[in-house]
N, C-alpha and C positions, 0 to 999 in steps of 0.2 A: 645507407650511411655514407659519409663523405670521407675519403682518405685525406689526411693532412699532406700537404706539399711542403717540401723543405728547400731552403736556400743553401748556399755553400756553408759548410761547417767552419767555424772559427776556433782556433786553439789559442787560449789565452793563459799566460803564466802570471800568477799573482802570489801574494803572501799566504794564500790558503791552498796552494797547489794548482796544477794545471787543470783547466776546465775546457770542455768542448761545448760550443753553443751553436744552434742554428735557428734562424727565424722561420716561422711558419706562415702559410698563406693567409691565415685568419688573423694575423697580428700577434699571435702568441709566440712562444719560443720553447725549444727543447734544450735541456742542459744535461751533460754527463759529467759527474765529478767523482773522483776516487776519495773515499773516506778512510780506507785502510788498505793494507797490502792485498787483501782478498775481498774487499768490500767496496762497492760502487753504488751510486744513486743516479737514477734517471728521472728527471722532472720535466713534465710537460705543462708549463704554466700558461693558462689561458690569457688572451689579450686583455681581458678586464680584471685580471688578477685571480688569485686562488679562490675557488669556491670554499675550500677548507683551509683558511690561512693559519690554522693552528693544529698541532698534533698532540695527543695525549699518550701515544704508544711509544714514541721514540724517547729513550731516556738512557743514553750511554753512560751517564754519570750516576745512574741508579734511581733517579726520581725525575718527575716532570712537574712543573708548576701546576697548582690547582686550576689556573685559568688557561692552561695549555702552553706548550712550547711553540714559539713562532716557527713556522715551517721552514723558513730560510736559515734558521740557526745552525751553526756548525760546531757549537760548543761540545766538547767531549770526544771529538774524533781526532784520529792521528794525523790525517791529511798528509799522506806520504808524497814525496816527490815522484813525478811520473816522467816517462819518456815518450816522445811522439815521433812517428815515422809515417809520412804521407797521411793517410786517413786512419791510421791505427795509433792508439796511445794507451798507456796504462803502466802497471807495475810489473815486477818480475813474476808475480803470481797470477795476475788477472789483467787482461787487456781487451780492448774493444775496437772493432773496425766500424766506422760510421759511414752511412750511405745516404744519398739524397734522391735517387730515382729508382725505386721509391725510398721514402724515409725508412731507414732500417739500421739495426745494430746487430753485430755478430761478435760473440764473446769467446775468448780462448782462455783456458786456465792451466797454469803450471807447465807451460811450454808444449802442451799437446797440440798436434796438428789438427785434430778434429774439434770443431766448436763445441763448447759445453752448452751454449744457448745460441739460438739464431732466430731472428725475426723472420716471418714469412716473406718469401721473395717477391710475391705479387703485391700485396698491401699488408701493412702491419699495424698502422695506427689510424683508427677511424673515429669519427664523431657523428652524432645525430643532433643536428641543430634544433629540431622541434621538441626533443625530449630530454636533452642533456646527457644521453648515454655516450660513453666512450668505450672503445674496445682496443685490446692489444692482442695481436695474433703472433704466434711463434710456430716454428716447425715442430712436427711430432714424428717420432720414429716408432715403429711397432715394438721395438725392443725397450723403449723408455718405460720407466716405472715412476709413479708419482705417489707422494705421501704428504701427510700434513692436513691443513685446513681445519684443524681443531677437532671437535667432537663429531667425526664422521663415522657412519655405520659401515658394516660389511667388511670385505677383504681390505687388508692394508694397502695393497696396490690399487690406486684409484683410477688407473688408466681405463678409458672407455666410459667414464661416468660424467654426468653433468650435475654439479653441486652448487648450492647457494650458501653464502655466508649471511645469515640472518637469525636472530634469536626468536624462538617460539616456545611456548609452554607445551611441550610435546608429550604429555601424559600418555603412556601406553604405546609409544612409537614402535615402528617395525625395526628391530635391532639389526637387520641385514640390509634393508633398502631405504629406510626412512631418512628424510632430509627436508629441511634443516632441523637441527636440534636447538641447543640453547646459546651457542656462542657465535660471535662474529670474529672470524680468525683467518684473514686472507693471506696465509703463509703456506707456500707450496715448496716441497722438496722434490727435485728430479734426480733420478739415477739414470744416466744414459746407458745404452747397451754396451759401451766400451768401459764402463765402470766409473766414469766421472760423476761427481756429485755437485749439485748447485742448489741454492735456495733463492726463492723470489718472495719478497714481502711487499704487498701493495698497501701503502699507508693511506687508507681511506676509511672513513666511517660510513660511507654510502654502501648500500647493499651490492654484493658482487655475485656474479655467476661464473663459475669455472667450468668450461666445456673441455674435458680432457680426452676427447676422441669420440664423442657421440656424433658430432656433426661431420658431414663430408660434402664437399662441393667439387664437382668434376673439373672446374676451372682453376682449382688450386691443388697443390700437393697436400699430403697429410699435414694437418695443423691442429692446434689447440688455441683457445682464446680465453681471455678474461674480459667480462663485460661489467662496467661500473655504472651504477644507476645514479647519474647526476652528481658525481663526485669528481675528485681529481685523480689524474694518472701520475702518480709519484711513487716509484718503486725502487727497491733495493735488491742488488744482485750480490749473492754471498757464495763464494767459491770455497770448496774444501776438498781435501783428498779423501775424506771419509765422511759418513753421515754425522759422526760425532763432531767433526770440525765445523760443519755447517750449522748444526743445532747450537753449538756453543756460541758462535758469533751472533746468531739471531737472538738468543736469550740475553746476551750482553747488550745488544742493540736496544732491547725493550726493557732493560732495567734490572735484569737478574731475578733471582728467586728468593722469597722470604724464608728464613729459617724459623719455623714455629716452635712453640714449647714442646718439650719431649713428651709430655702427657698426651698430646694430640696424636702421637704415633701409636697409642694403644688402641684396643678394641673399644668401640662405642656403640651404644644402643639408643634407638629412638623408635617411635611409631606414632602416627597420627591418632590412632584409636585411644591411646593411653591419655593424652592431654585433652582429647575430645569428649571423654566419658563424663557423664553427669557428676560422678564422684572421682574426678581426676586425681585429686590429691591422695585419696585412698589407693587408687590403682597404681600410682607411681611409688607409693610406699610399699605396696605388695611386690612390685617389680624388684625393688631393692632387696627385700627380704628373700625373694626367690633366687636372685643372683648370688647372694651370700650363701643360701642353703645349697645351691648346686655347685658352689665353689668355681664359678666361672670368672676369670679375670675381666674386669670392666674398668676402663680408665676414665670414661666420661659418659654422661647422659645428655642427650640433645632433646630439649623440649620442642615438640611440635607446636604449631601456632594455636592449638586449642586453648592454651592458657588465656588467649585474648579473644576468644569467640563468644558470640551470642547467637545461639542456633548455629547455622552454617556460616554466618558472617564473621569476618575477622577484623578486629579493631586494634591495630598495632599500638604497642606501648600502653596497653590497658591489661588489667587482670580481672578475670571473672571470679568474683569473691564467692559465689555459690559453689563453684567447682574447686576453688583454691582458697579456703577460709584463712589459711595461715601459710602462704608460700615461703616466707622467710624461714619459718621453722622447718619446712620440708627441705629447703635448699641447704640449711645447716646440717640436716641429717645426711644428705648425700655427701657433703664435704667431710663429715665425720667418718664416713665409710670409705673415704679416699677417692671419691669421684668428683671430677670437675663438671661444670654445667655450661650448656650452650642453649641459647634461646632463638627460635625462629622469629625473623622480622620481615615485614613486607613493605614495599615502597609506594603503596597506594592507600589513600584514606577514603573509605566509603563516605557518601555525602551526609550521613548522619553520625559520623565520628565526632566525638566531643571537641576535637581540635580543628575540625574542618574549617570553620569560619576564621579562626586565628591564622591558619596557614594561607587561606585564600586572601586575607587582607594584606599579607606581605608579598603577594605575587608568587607564592611558593610552589604552585603547581605548573605542570605543562599547560601552556596557554593556547587557545584558539586565536591565531593572529588576526582573524577577521573581526571577531566579536570582543576580544579583550577579556575573555572569561576562561576559567579552567575547562580543559577538555574532560567531559564526563563519558565514561565507557564502562561496559560490564566488568565487574570484578567480584569474585567470591559471593555469588548470589545477590549482588546488589549493583549499584552504580557508584563508581568512584573516580577519583582524580589521582594521577600519578604525581609524585613529588618531583620537583625539578632540582636535581642535585648540582646543576650549574648556576644556581642562585645562592649567594652567600647566606641569605636569610634562612633558606631551607637547611643548609649545612649546619647552621647554628642550632636550629630547632631540632634536627635529628640527633646531634651529639648530646644536647641537653636531655631530650626524652630518653634516649638510650641509657644515659648515665643514671637518671633519676628513677626510671621505671623498670630497668632491667639489671644494670650492673649493681645498683644500690640494693637490689633485692637479693643479692648473693649469686647472681649469674656471672659466669666468668667470661663468656664470649658471645658474640652475635653471629647469627646464621642468616645471610642475605638471600632471601628466597623470592620466587615469583618476580624476578627483576629483569625479564627479557624486554620489557617496554615495547611490546607489539601493539602500538597505538595505531588505529586505523585512520583517524582524522588527518587528511592530507594537509590541512592548514595548521597542524600542531607545531608549536615552536618552543624551543628552550631559551632560557635567559642568556646562556653562554657567557656568564660573568660580565654582563653588560654589553656583549656583542652577540645579538640574537642569532640562533642557529636553527634552521628547520629540522623537524623531528627526524626526517629520513637521513639527515647527516649527523644525528646525535643519539640515535637509538642505542648503539652499542656503548656509548659513553656513560650513560647513567648507571648501569651496574658497576662500572669501574669506579665512578665517583662515590656511589653508595657504599661500596666495599671499603674504599679509602676512608670515608667518614666514620664508618664503624670501627675500622682499625685505629684511627687516631683518637676516637673517644675512649677506647679501651686502653690505649697507650697512656692517655692523660689520667685515667682513673687508677691505673696500677703501673706507675712509671718504671718499677724495678722488674716487672714480669715481661717475658717475651709474649708477643701477641699472637693469638690464633683467631682466625675468622674464616668463614666459608662464603662462597658465592656460587649460585647456579648459572647465572648469565654472565656475559662479559666479553671483553676484547683483549688483545695483547696489552699487557700491563696488569691484569688482575693477579698474575703470579707474584707481583711485588708485595702483595698484601694477604693473599688468601689461598686456601685449598679449594678444590672444586671436584665435581663428580659428574657421572653420566646421566643424572636426572632420574625421572620417574619411569624406570624400567618395569618389566612385567615378570611374574614368577613362572617361567617355563624354561625348558632346555635350550631353546633358540636364544633367548636373552642371555643365559649363562655363557654360551659359546661366543656370541657376537659382541657382547659387552666387553669381554676381555680384549677383543681387537680394537674397539673404540677407545678403551683406556690406553692401549699402546699407541694408537694414532694421536691421542692427546699428548702423550709423552714426547713423541717425535715432533709435535708442534710447539713444544716449549712449556707445556703445563705438566710439571713433574709431580706435584702433590695431588694425586688423583685416585679415584676409586669408584665404587658402585654401591647401590643400595643392595647389601648382601641379602640374598634370598628373594629379591624382587620386591618392588614397591606395590605394583598394581596387579589386579587379577586374583585368581584363587590362591589360597595358601600353598606353599611348596610342600610336596610330599617328603617323607623321610629321606629317601635317596637323594632327591634334588637338593634338599636343604644341606645335607652332609657334603655333597660335592661342591655346592656354592660356597660354603664356609671354607672348604679347603682351597678352592680356586682363588678366593679373595684374601686369605689370611696373610699373604705376603705382598699384597698391594700397599702402596703408601697410605691410603685411607682405608680403614676398615670400619664401616658403620652399618649396622643392621637396621633397616628402615622399612616400614610397610604401612600400607593402608588397604584394609580388606573390608568388603561390603558386609561380611558377617561379623565384623568386630574382632576377629581373632588377630592377635599380635604375633608376628614372627619373632621368636626369641630362640636362643641356642638350645633350650630344653623343651621346645615345642613338641618334639616327638621323642618320648622316652627311649625308644629303641635305638636312636642314634645320638642321644645327648652326650654320651661318652666320646663319640667321634668328633662332634662339633667342639666340645671342650678341648679335646686334644689338639685340634687344628688351631684354636685360639692360643693354647699354651705354646705351640710351636712358634707363633709370632713373638711371644714374650721371650722364649728361649733365644731367638735370633735378634732380639731388640738391639743389642750393642752393634751388631753388623748392620741392621736396618737403619739405625740412627746415624751410623757413619755415612750411609748413602744420602740421608737428608742433608748432612753437613757438606758432602761433596756437591750435591745439587745446588746449594747456596754459594759455595766457594768456587766450584769448577764448572758450573753450568752443565752438569751431567744428569740425564734422566735416571730415576731410581729403578723403574722397570722399563724394559725396552725389548724390541724384537731381537732375535738372535743375530740378525745381520748388522745390528749396530756394533756389536763387539767382533763380529767375524764377517766383515764386508767382502772379503775375497772368497768366501765359501759360497759357491753358487746355490747350494741346496738351502742355505739359510734365507734366500730371497723368496722361496716358495712359501705359500700360505700354510700356517700351522697354528696350533693352539698353545704352543710353548712360549715362554718369555724368559729373559734374563732378569735376575734380581741383582743389580750391580754387575760387576765383571766376573764374579766367582761362582754364582749359583744359577742353575737352570731349573725352572719350575715347569712341570709338565702336568697340569691339572687334567682330570678326567671330566669330559663335558658331554658324554654320550650315555643315555639311559641304559642301565644294565651292564655296562662295560666293567670288567674286572681285570683286563689287560689293555695295554695301549702301546702303539708303536711310537717311538721317539727318536728323532735324529739328534745325535750329539755332535756338535760342530768339531771340525778339525782344529786341534790345538796346534799352535805354532811349533812347539817342540815335540809334537807327536805323542805326548803323554795321554793317559786315559782320563775318563771321568769316573767319579765314584758316587755310588748311592749314598746319600747323606745319612740315612738311618743305619744301613748294614755295612757300609764300607766296600761293598762289592764293586770291582773295577769293570768298566766298559770301554772298549776301544773308541777313540774319537774318530770323527769323520765317517761314521757308519750309522745305519738304522738298527735299532734294537727293539725287540718286543719285551716289555717288562710287566711284571705282575703289578696290578693296581686294585687290590681288594678295596671294599668300601671304606675301610679304616686307614687307607694309605694315600698320601699325596706324593706322587713320584717327584723326587727332588735330588738334584745331582750337583756335586761340587767338582770344579775343574782341578786337574792335577796342579799341585803347588799352592792351592788356596789355603788360607789361614782364617778361620771363621771364629770371631769372638762370640761366645754364648753366655747367657745369664741363667741364673737359677734363683728361685725364691728361698728365703730362710726356711728351715725345717718346719713343716706344718702350716706354712703360710701360702696364700694364693699369690700367684705371680703378679708383679707390678712392673710398670714401664721403667722404673728406675732401679730394678734389681741389679746387683753388681755382677761384673764378669766372673763367671765360675770356671771357665776353661777356654782355651784356644784350640779349636779342632783343626788339625792339620791333615791335608789330603795329598 
């Protein structure tokens, strides 16, 4: 690879703030501009212009145009005044020193003498002319910790790993080491050894590889790098005194978080086997009867894609009348029982789908640019073409069919599934709203646009109702519209433990409305102990949906094992008891850009012990959840962070006090989820009316003070 060579930096003052620019040896230029007091952007524009002239992620005003925001746009930013001194310029909170031999940037934050970020001293910016790759190298210290990058598996600290941002249908993935999963999310948070925090967001839709310490070269000191596959090097530097400050700025940069309807915060049930069954309508009716008989609170039911299946094939926006002879009547029955309904949708039409020819005639599929024909690839036991959501014709078709064939049938929300767009044809091309984009630079875009189309169709159908939708795949921006989850996990103890970490990593990355398939989606059915512990571990996650697909046809439900059904019901009831507090966290996520669940170091960044790996997490700032994730365990060790005023933590159930800043061994019998409230906490709790099953909108019954 060839390092870029730079000319002298020029500092220019204009009505949008001071800018530093240098010309590069290949005719391109690099520019550094401050967009906020602690926010800067570095743009390396090629000589021939941007490969990606538009962005769909950047939305400081809360929304991006359907056709994308022009990359050069500065709308929505503060553009503060800066001060320059020799080769250093910036604000009082963030400054950069620019260099030319070699081209390099060195960043300082909040007046600290030690850089918070520093490009590699040997070479930092390299290009590969034959393949379009670009790389950005920065220094790495052994004491650095790295977080983010979306749905990453394993320990929260990513130091020492090499990871890709690319969406795959990762059924049955390894929960500790598997990569990539479903999201394209090139946002990295660094905690330096001296306690400084900084975020880096690389605004590209091209695939990225983040080497965070795997590679070592004797001719260079310790380093890390980002490799972008034939995209643009256009990145944002976000400084913060705490991880909370970095995350808040990033989420504001990408448009904030949608506040869903309150019912979506309740417990939900789904399973592929129910809608796949030959007598699916009967099976779903039986599920509803059993939920009522077992007095389990359920706020919504999510239809698997079996309602649209013929054999193993799925035909989106169709109903199999032999399995669902009267779906509107069934849906009305769910509504009468107080459950909302969600239906799975898929962005690919099999070549024998009844609407295939119609969509093909409008150019509505991803095209093979050489042949001018839709790209056909394997999909759900057939050959299919993916819908091109950057084509206005496709958007209109999708909204129309979703409305007529799903929403008008009594379904309340769409579930955007199988939307990773892992298309192999290298000549595949998206319409790009009239400005064609190769597939390798639009792969992450389609799940975002699909989700937005689903969102807007629901909004138009029920203008007075808040919108809920879900997406499995996506890029920064999906949180403006949807909830997401960790995908098709497996039913075992390893998945229980490591899925919790992945959910926290997604929260640190700016996906706040997250969760898991409770009990595990793939593999053998969970045994009684595993099911009980899984329900406990997930009952206080933002999303709580029990979902499964088992080869033997058994559906994972809270009453699957009679010997623990009271335990699983109790854990679900705990969620509804804490619903007022939990809902207040949803509201803070939308208004204050705060994660709902987060590692303990988010709230206690000065407590060194909180940086170590553990299975605990904070639910908001007041509750610490310590789920049991080891088979056979009836006690567990838990570290309760040091509270600023030195007060204790309290067992939420018994009120027993535990000293803060210490390890404790606590009882955790199978029927108990260890849960602790910090000193001074006031937790609003709800209770159902006498004799009634809990609901998501039960009124506040008490304020528990600790």
